[in-house]
N, C-alpha and C positions, 0 to 999 in steps of 0.2 A: 531610246527614241522619244522625241518630244512630240506632244500632240499639238494640233492646231485647231482653232475655232472654225468649224465648218458652218459658217453663218447662213449660207444659201442651200445647205443640205444636198450638195451635189456629189459628195464623196471624194472631193479633191481639195487640195489646199492651195489657194491662189496666192499670188504675191501680196495682194491686199489683205487677205485673211491672216497671213503670217504676221501682220503688223498689229493685230488686236492684242493689247497689252494684258487684259484680264479676260481669260477664256471661260470663267465660271458664268453661267447663264446662257451659254451657247452649246449646241451640239458640237462634239469634237471628233476628230478622226486621226488615224495614224496609218501610214503606208508601211506595213511590216514586211519588207522584201516581196512585195507584190500582192500580199493579202491586205485588203482594206478593212481596218477595224474602226468601228464607230461606237459612239455612246450618246444617248440623249442628254439634254441639258440637266435633267433631274439627277443624274448619277455622277459620282465622283471618280469612278474607275472606268477603264476601257479594256475590254477583253474580247475574245471571239464570241463569247456568249452574250455580252451586251450588244454586240453587233447584230445578232439574231433578234434580240429583244427590240432594238431600235428599228429594225426592218419591219417587224410586226406593227409597231406603233405607227410607222409611216404608211404601210401598204395594206393593212388589214382593217377595213372600215368598221368591223364589229368591235374592235378594241378601243375605238374613239381616241386614239393617241394616248391612252393611259398606260403608265408603267405597270400598275398592278394588274389590270385586265390582260395585258400582253404576257405577263409572267404566268398567270393562271392558264391562259390559252396554250402557250408553248409547253407548259408542263403536261397538259392533257394530251396534246397531239404529237409531242416529240420527246419531252424529257423523261417520262415514265418508260419509254421504250429504249432509251439509250443510256440510262443510268446517270442522268444529270438533273440536278434540282434547280430548275429555272426560277423558282421562287426566291432563291438566295443569290442570284447572279449579280445583284446590285451591291452586295457586300463581300463576295468572295470570287476568286478567279476560276473556280471549277476544277475537276479532277485533271491530272496531268495527261493521262492517255487520251481522254476525250478532247482535251485542249489541242493536242498534237494532231489528232484526226481532223478537227474542225479547222485548224489553221491551214492544213493542206487543202481542204475543200474550199475554203474562202479564197485561196490563191487560185485554185482551179476555176472558181467562179469568174475571175477576171480574165483568165486566159481563154476560156471556152465560151464565155458569155457573149450573147449576140447584140447586146446594147452598148452604146457609147457611154452610158451612165453606169458608174460603179455601183450605185445604189440599186438600180434595177437588176444588175447581174447578181447581187447578193440576194435580192428578193426571189429571183428565179431559182437560185441554188437552194434557198430555204424551201421553196415549193417541192423540189426534188427530195430533200431530206424528210419532209413531212410525209410525202407520198410513199417513200420507201422505208420510213422509220429507221433512219440511219444518219450518222454524221459523216460517214465515209462515202464519198462520191467517186472514188477512184475507178470503180467499175461502170460508172455511168457517164455517157458522153453528153454533157450539158448542151452542146451545140445542136444536138438533134432532138432535144426535149421540146415538146409542145408547150408554148408559153401561154399562160392565161392573161397576160398583160396586153392591153391595147394602147395605142397612141394616136392622138389626133393633133399633134403639134403642127402648127401652120395651116391646118384645115378648119379649125374652129376658133372663134373669138368669144370668150366668155366675159360677160359684163356683170360686175357686182359692185356693191357700194357699202360704205359705212359712214355714219355721221360723226362729227366731232365739232362741238360748239367753239372750241378754242381757235379754230381756223378763221372764224369770222373777223377777228381783228389781228390776224397774223402780220408780223412785222418782217419776217425773213424766213426762208425755208431752203433746205439743201439736203442732198443725199450723200450718205457715207457709203462708198463702195466696199469698204472692208467688212461692215457688219449688216449691210442691206437695210439700214434704218435711215429714215428721213427725220431730221431734227428741225423743229421750227420754234420761233419765239412768239409767244402770245402777247396780248396787250399789257400784261404785268411783267414782262421780261422773264417769264418762266420758260425754261427750255423743255420742250415736250418731244417725245419720240414716237414714231410710227414705224412698226416693224413690218417690212414689206416682203420678208422671205416667204416663199410659197411653202406652207406646211403640207406635206403629202398626206399626213393624217387628217381625215376630214373633221370638220367642226361639228360633228354629229355624234350620236351614240346609239347603241342598241336600244330599242324602245323598252323602257321600263319606268316604274314610278319614281325612281331615283335619278333619272336623267336630268342633267343641267348643262345647257350649252353655254360656253364661256369663250367668246371670241375677242372681247375687249378686256385687257388686263390692266390693273393699276400697279405701279411700281413705286415703292417708297424707299428711298435711300436713307433709311432711318438712322442716321449717325448723329448721336448727341454731341460728339466731340467735333466741333467745327474748326478746330485750330491744329490739332495733332495730325500728322501725316498729310498735310496739305501738299507737300512735294510729291508724295506717292500718288495722290489723286490729280496731279497736274499743276498744282500751284495756284496762286491768285494774284491779282494785280497789285494788291497792297504791299507785297514783298518785293516788287520789282525795283531795281535801282533807278532813281530819278523820277519815280511815280509821284505825281501831284494830282490828287483827286479833284476832278472838275465837278462843281456843284450844279451845273446846268447843262449836262451833255445828254446825248441820246444814243442808246444801243441800236445801231442801224442794221447790223447783219451778224449772224452766227453761222459758221461753217465748221463741220466736224473734222477733227484730225483722224488720220488712219488708225491711230492707236485706240480710238474709241473711248478714251478716258479724258482727252482734252478737246478743246475747240478753239477756233480762231474767232475773235470778236472784234468788230469794227465799231468804234465809238467816234462820234463827231460832235463838235460844240454846237450849241443852239444860237450862240451870239457871234461875236467877231472871231474871224479865223486869222491866224498868223500864216502868211504865205510862206511855204517852204517846200523844197523838193528833196529833202534828206530825212533820215531818221534822227530826230533831235535827242539830246541827252536827257532832257526832262520833259514832262508833259502829263496830261491826263486823258488825251484822245489819241486815236490812231488804231493800229492793229495789235491785238494782244493774243498770245497763245497761253491759255490757262486751263484750269479744270473745266470740264464740260458744264458743270453747274455753277461755276464762279460768277458772281454778279457784283463783286466789289468795285468794278470799274464804273458802276452806275450807282450813285448814292441815293437815288430817288426811289428806292424800294426798301422796305423793311423785311423782305423775305430772306431768310438765312441761306448761306451757301449750302448746296446739296439739299435744298428743301424738297418737299414732296413734288414729284412730277407724275404726270399721267402718261402711260405708254399704251398706245393703241396698237392692235395687231390687225393687219388686213386679213379678213376672213375670206381667203381665196376660194372658199367652197360655199359662199352664200353671204347675203347681207345681214346675217343674224347678229343682233346685239346680245350681250350676255351680262352675267353678274360679275361683281368685283372679285378678283382673286385676293387671297389673304396677303397681308404685308409680308414681304420676304426680307431677310437680313441683307445689309449692303454687301457688295462683292468685295473679296479680298483685294488689297491694293497690289499693283504690279510689283515684282521683286526689284525692278530697277526704277529708282525715282525718276519722275518726269518733270523737268524744270520748266518754269514759265519763262516767257520772253516777250519782247515788245518792240514796236517801231512807233515812236511818238511823232505824230503829225496830224494837224487839224484838217487835212485836205483830201483824205481818202474817200472815194465815192463807193467803190465796191472792190471785192477781192475774189479770186478764183484759183483754188489750189491746182497745181499740176502734179498730182499725186505720183505719177510715174517718174517724175524728174526730181522730186524732193524740193520743189520750189512753188511759188505762187505768182500769179500776175495780179497786180492791183492798179486801179486807176486813180491818178492824182489830179485834182481840179486845180487849174491855174488860178482861177479867181479873177484875174485881171484881163487875160487874153482869151477870147472865146475859142481861138484856134491853137491854144497852148496846152490843153490837157494832155497828160502823159500816161502811157502804160509803163509800169516798172516791174522788175523781177525782185522777189524777196526770197531768202532762204526759208524753207518750211519749218526749220527747227529754231534757228536763231533770230529769224525775221530781219536779218541784216539786208540792206538794200544794195543791189548792184547799180553800177553807174550807167549802164546802157539804158536807153529810152526809146520809145516810139511815140511820136507826137501825133495826136488825133486832130482832124478837122472838126469843126463844131457840129457838122451834120453826120459824122461817123459815130452812130449811137448803138448799132447792133453788132455785137461781138460773138462769134460762134467758135467754140473750141472743138478741135478734133478729138476723137476718142483715144488716140494714142498720145495726146498732149503735145504733139510736135508742131502743130499749126493752129493758127486762128484765121478766120475769115472775117474781115471788117466790111460791114455793109453800110452804105450811106443812105440817109433819108432822101437824098437827091437821086431819084430813080434813073437818071441819065448817067450816073457815075458807075464805073465798074467796081465790083467787089475786089478787095485786095487780100492776097494770101501772104501772111506774115509768119516767119519762123519764130517759135516761142523761145528757143535757146539764145537767139541773137537779137530778137526784136527787129529784124530787118525784113523788108518787103521782098518776097521771092518773085511774085508776078501779080499782075492784075488780070482777072478773068475777062475774056473777050465776050462779055454779056452784060446787059443792063436790065432794068425793070425788075430788080431783085427785091423781094420783100423779106424773106427769111431763108434759112438753109440749114442743112445738117450734113456732116460727113458720113459717107457710106462705104461699104466694102468695095474692094477692087479699085481703090484710088478714085472713087467717084464722089461727087457732091450732089445731094438732092436739093433742088432749089425751088422755092415757092415764088411764083411771079406776082407782081403787084397789080397789074392791070388785067390779068386773066386768071380765071379759076383753074389754075393748072400747076402741077409740079413737073419739073423736068430733071433729068439726070445728065450731068456733064462730067467731062474729065477735068484734070487740073493742068492742062497744057496752055501755053501762051495763046495758041490759036484754038481756043476752047471749042470742043465739039459737043453738040447735043447728042446724047446716046439713047434717049427715050423720053417719053412723057405720058402723063395720065391727066384726064380732066376730072375735076372735083365739082361738088354742088355749091361751092362758095369759096370765098377767099380764105386762105389759111390763117387761122388765129394763133395756133401753136404747132410746133413740130419738133421732133427729136428722133435720133436713131439709137438703136440698141448698141451696147458697147462692142459687140462683135461685128457691127455694121450690116448684119443680114437684113434687118427690117428698119423701116422708118414709119413712125406713127405721125399722122397729120390730123389736126382737129379743125373743122370748120364750125360755123355757128350751129349747124344741125347734124353733123356726122362725125364719126371717128373712122379714119382710114388706116388699115394696115397695109403698107406697101412693101413688096418684095424687091429688095435692091439688086438681087441677082437677075431675076426675070424682068425687072423694071415694069411691074404691073401691080394692080390692086389685088391683094390677096383676100382681104375681107373689108366690108363696109357695114357699119351698123348706125342706125339713127341715134342721135344723142343731142340733147339740149346743152350747148356749151356756153350759154349766156352768163353763167356764174363761174366759169372755169378760169383760173388765174395762172396755174403752173402745170407743167408736164414733165414727168420723168419717165424714161424708157429704160428698162432692163432687158436682159436677154430672153426673158420669158413673159414679160408683161409691161403694159404702160400704166402709169399712175397719174391720174388727173386730179388736181387739187381745186376745190371750190370753197366758197365761204361757209358752206354747211358741213363739209366732210370730204370724202375721198371716193372717186370712182376708179375702179381698176378694170383693165381689159387684158385678159390673159390669153396669150397665143402660143405658149409653149409650156412644158411640164404638165400637159393635159394627158397624162398617161398613168398606167397602173392597172390593177384588176378592174374588171368592168364595173362592179358595183361601186368601187371607190371613185371612178371617173364619173359614173352616173350621179353620185352625190355632189361631185364638183360642178356638174353642169346645171343643177337645179338651183337657181337663184331667184330672188324676188323680181329681178329684171326679166327673167324668162317668163315668169307668171304674167307680168304686165304685157309682154309681147304676145303671149298666148291669148290673153283676154281680148286683144285687138282683132283677133282672127274671127272669121264667121263660124268656125267649128269648135270654139272653146266651150268647155263645160267643166263642172267641178265634181264630177263623179270619178270613180276609179278609171284610170287610163294608162296607156303605155307611154313611157318616156320617149320611145322612138317616134310615136305618132305626134307628140307635142313638138319635138325637135323638127320633124318634117314640116309641120304646119307653120312653124316660126322661121323658116328660111334655111335650115340646115339641109345640106344635100342628102338625098336618099341613101347614098352609099355610106355616109357617116352615121346617119340616124338609125339605120337598120340594125346596127350592133346593139341597140338598146330596146329592141322590140319586146324582149322578154323581161324588161325591168318595169315593174308596176308602181304607179304613184297613187297614193290615197291622201287627199288633202285634209288638213285639220284646221278648224273643225269641219265635220262632215256636213254641217248645215250651211256652210258658206255658199254664197251665190255670186260673189265677185272677188277679184284678186285682193282688194284692200282688206277683206275679212279673213284671208288666209294667214294663219300664224305659224304653220309648220307643215311638213309633209312626211308621210311614211313611205319609205323607199324599199320595195321588196324585190329580191333577186337571189342569186346563188353566189356563194363564196366557198371555193374549194369543195364544191359538190353539195354543200349544205344550204338549205333555204334560210335566208337571213332577212330580218326586217329591221330597218334603221329609221331613226327619226331625226329630222333636221329642222331646226327652228328657222323661220324666215322673217 
């Protein structure tokens, strides 16, 4: 059985995740005939016992996501009772009889588990094992067991943030759906990564003198040999047939390939362009598929291929910054070499991969005819260009792609023009929507389109029929600046100058609204559990799903510096010991949701603080599996 990189930690292997060529550095999973086996990124083996270890790392806040702490904890509460040495599960597969029992119980966890999440079902089964001191759950009906997990998906919107100075002069940014990482190009053409996967393990630790919070990690692909194995790492532009280095070009855009080892790079000349609508046989500009870190297409930098890059992690459990992680060795190359490819052309303006089709759409600038710009299809592997075209009018500047990659909506700057639905496989217009005054849009579930109007502070939902029907609407506090929908189409996130809106596309209503200064916000990405807003100073995230787990873990997730700032604005704020439930109620959370945290106590640090800006951390006190636990979270 082959393992797959479980980049989003959901316990399943998506078609995108199967494309990740190098799985080291990611959590991994295997579906072993119905038993889901997982392993954290730190380990090289996958077994039933690494599955329990991984579960504790994800759901036990007192282990701080640490392999070693989780091994010690599991040995004390389970291992010594069942004859398994959990302190060695990272190097051995465990005794055969215990393995067989645990495999059966892990399969039972998925058949009797009450959650749609395989990871939650594993965690709840582990709770039963610890409670009953056994690996054999055959006499226990997991479906009737009381769960200590709580979930607030869709009912809460958690706001957190992290700073990143590299975004100030960002040239291009894109999300890789295969590994849940955003890559962007800074002013020096360095490719940087932002890991957006929601880590269930909280970015905190049991309070102790040795605690160190680390939510920002550095990654150094420290490979001294910059010429060997270039094909294994995806190749570089210098080795492409017909490549002629342009001494005055610009790297305009970088988009990740699903294999997560390569990326598409768009280079354009700074001077005269040769008009062309085909892939030329020679050149130094155009679209290139090469190693993620390859910069040989741009001679204006002396930074080596695979040079040091900085990888940020979204701290989905608070805005805490942390210390640097040690330099790690470079990942092993994929077993199958990944070849570079190119389409030489001076006139590409942008590109957008259709990952589900194995193709991409790119825009070619006519240069001479304002109404002659073209949309073209390119093969995602060879970058060969298809002959079919879609010609754009000069005012058709907003292109919205559907989440299934099958359609695009072309919106004109002329607000009296109707948006056009175009099929991506044929680049033919299917219909024009019977609606005008369209500013922006996103595709939603149920064959709907969420549309932001230009002259009204409103979003409407419509169908995609020729006689377009309005299905619902909501009023906002301003014109929409950015909007996007989750891949599953369940939610749309809209940002105005002063607010973030979470819109329920099924109920066609506002699920949550929070105040937010979007004056510096430039980009928006929406995943199935969170929205990620990019600004010149860093990242704001708004989490609306995966807000689940044991109560103390969720409590730690809820306490962010943004919550402190909201709490300070209330007339009831103070910096003495207080209940998290009380803070949540005073800052707008419904009483029904907040009351679950009435028994979770917050003690601010330092204790002498008199305002939010002075708070550097918080001690979170509550119970975990019946034991009183105190955690510390840096803010």
